[in-house]
C-alpha positions in Angstrom: -10.4 3.6 8.7 -12.1 3.4 5.7 -15.8 5.0 6.6 -15.1 8.1 5.2 -14.1 7.1 1.8 -16.8 6.1 -0.6 -15.1 2.3 -2.6 -17.8 2.7 -5.3 -18.3 6.1 -6.3 -15.4 8.7 -7.6 -15.9 11.8 -8.6 -15.5 12.9 -12.4 -13.8 15.9 -13.6 -16.5 17.6 -14.0 -17.2 17.3 -10.3 -20.3 15.1 -10.5 -20.4 11.8 -8.8 -19.6 9.1 -11.9 -22.2 6.6 -12.3 -20.8 3.4 -12.8 -18.8 1.6 -10.1 -15.2 1.8 -9.7 -12.1 0.2 -9.0 -10.7 1.4 -5.9 -7.0 1.7 -5.9 -4.3 1.7 -2.8 -0.8 2.8 -3.1 1.9 1.6 -0.9 5.1 3.6 -0.7 8.7 3.3 0.9 12.1 4.7 0.2 13.3 2.6 -2.6 10.0 0.3 -3.9 12.1 -3.0 -3.4 11.3 -4.3 0.1 8.6 -2.9 2.3 6.5 -0.9 -0.5 6.4 -4.4 -2.5 5.7 -6.6 0.4 2.4 -4.8 1.3 1.4 -4.5 -2.1 1.8 -8.4 -2.5 0.2 -9.2 0.8 -2.9 -7.4 0.0 -3.5 -8.3 -3.0 -3.9 -12.1 -1.2 -6.2 -10.5 1.3 -8.2 -8.7 -1.0 -8.3 -12.2 -3.2 -9.2 -14.3 -0.2 -11.9 -11.3 1.1 -13.7 -11.7 -2.4 -12.5 -8.2 -3.5 -10.1 -8.8 -6.6 -12.7 -7.4 -9.0 -13.2 -4.0 -6.9 -9.8 -3.1 -5.4 -6.5 -2.7 -6.6 -2.6 -1.9 -5.8 0.5 -0.8 -6.9 3.6 0.1 -5.1 6.5 2.7 -5.7 9.0 4.5 -3.7 9.6 8.4 -2.6 13.3 7.8 -3.9 14.6 6.9 -7.3 17.0 4.2 -6.6 15.9 1.5 -7.8 13.4 2.9 -10.3 13.2 -0.5 -13.0 14.6 -2.9 -10.5 13.2 -6.3 -9.6 12.3 -6.0 -5.4 14.8 -7.2 -3.2 15.9 -10.8 -3.3 15.9 -11.0 0.0 12.4 -10.0 0.0 11.3 -12.2 -2.5 12.8 -15.2 -0.5 10.8 -14.2 2.3 7.7 -13.3 0.4 8.0 -17.0 -1.1 8.3 -18.6 2.0 5.3 -16.6 3.5 3.6 -18.5 0.5 3.4 -15.2 -1.8 4.2 -15.6 -5.4 6.4 -12.5 -7.5 3.9 -10.5 -9.8 6.8 -9.2 -12.2 6.8 -5.6 -10.3 9.3 -3.4 -10.9 10.4 -0.4 -9.1 8.8 3.0 -9.9 9.2 6.6 -8.0 6.1 8.5 -6.4 5.0 11.2 -8.9 1.9 13.7 -8.6 -0.1 11.8 -10.9 -0.6 9.1 -7.8 -2.6 11.5 -6.2 -5.0 11.4 -9.1 -5.1 7.7 -9.9 -5.0 6.5 -6.3 -7.5 6.3 -3.5 -5.7 5.4 -1.0 -1.5 5.9 -0.3 0.0 4.4 2.3 3.3 4.9 3.1 5.4 2.6 5.5 7.4 4.9 7.8 6.8 8.5 9.5 9.6 9.5 6.8 8.1 8.4 4.0 4.7 9.9 4.9 6.4 13.2 5.2 7.4 13.1 1.7 4.4 12.3 0.3 2.5 14.8 2.3 5.0 17.5 1.1 4.2 16.9 -2.7 0.2 17.0 -2.0 -1.4 20.0 -3.4 -4.8 20.2 -1.2 -6.4 19.0 1.7 -8.3 16.5 -0.5 -4.9 15.0 -1.6 -4.0 15.2 2.0 -6.9 13.3 3.4 -5.9 10.1 0.9 -2.3 9.2 2.8 -2.6 7.2 5.6 0.2 5.5 7.3 0.4 1.5 7.2 0.1 2.1 10.9 -3.4 2.7 11.1 -4.2 -1.2 10.5 -1.2 -2.7 12.4 -2.7 -5.1 15.2 -3.4 -3.5 18.5 -1.0 -5.2 20.7 1.8 -4.0 18.2 4.0 -1.8 20.0 5.3 -0.8 16.8 4.7 3.1 15.1 5.9 2.1 11.4 7.1 -0.7 9.0 10.8 -1.4 10.0 13.4 -1.2 7.1 14.9 -4.4 6.6 17.0 -3.7 4.0 20.4 -3.6 5.9 19.3 -6.5 8.2 19.2 -10.1 7.9 16.5 -13.1 6.9 14.8 -12.8 10.3 13.9 -8.9 10.1 12.4 -9.3 6.1 10.5 -12.6 7.5 8.9 -10.2 10.2 7.9 -7.3 8.1 6.3 -10.1 5.6 4.1 -11.3 8.9 3.4 -7.5 10.0 2.2 -6.8 6.9 0.3 -9.8 6.2 -1.6 -9.3 9.5 -2.1 -5.4 8.4 -2.9 -5.9 4.9 -5.4 -8.4 6.1 -6.8 -5.9 8.5 -7.4 -3.3 5.5 -9.1 -5.8 3.2 -11.5 -6.1 5.9 -12.0 -2.5 6.4 -13.1 -2.3 2.5 -15.2 -5.4 2.6 -16.8 -3.5 5.5 -17.2 0.3 3.4 -18.6 -2.0 0.4 -21.2 -3.5 2.1 
């Protein structure tokens, strides 16, 4: 999935490759930035650390809507993350903005609606190429096409989303590690 991306070199404002290796930055996007994108950020950070990439890869998350700007993640998602062994990193909700196309190398919407919202803000084919749906890293046997929104469901829905994102972000970290070597 990341074979076309160079995780070491960025193009500077002058159009020339920057000489020093840079951090590869990943942005996870959902609707409100209190459930799915937060879980993806947390599971991805753990996968990156386990793959020995913490010095080379960073992540953040945001929402396409402004409903929860400044808010902590949903308590049910924090509880699901804690049950799965992930520690809350202090994240507060924020909304996707045009600057994210500059600041991030890979933008990963959690569902089709989020994907369409992000693509609609892209101004160039290069920006559109940065946007890859989370489902690109789902296990081969996964019947889902997008990360389900657990917001209106029960505890099991949050746990299922964390499990799905744990597997998918582990695959993402593996892909980045292969692209780096």
